[in-house]
Phi, psi and omega in degrees: 000318182297318181299317179297317180298315180295321179297314180295323178296317179298318178299317180299314180296321178297317179297317180297314180295323179296318178296317178299317179297317179298316179298317179298314181297316181296321178297316179296318180296316179299315180297315181295321178296316179299316180297316181296319179296315179297317180295320178296317178297316179298316179297318181294320179293321179295322180289324184275340181300310181299329180291321182287326184284000000 
C-alpha cells in the first residue's frame, strides 16, 4: 500500500509541475504574441505616417 501511495503521490506532483510548466509556456507565448502584434502595429503606423503628412 505504501509503495502505491508514494507512486500516486509522485504522479500527482509530476502532473502539478507539468501544469505549471504548461501555464508558464502559455504565458510566455502570449507575451511574445502581444509584443509581435505591438511591434507590427508600430511598424505600420511608422510606415503610414509619412503618407498622411
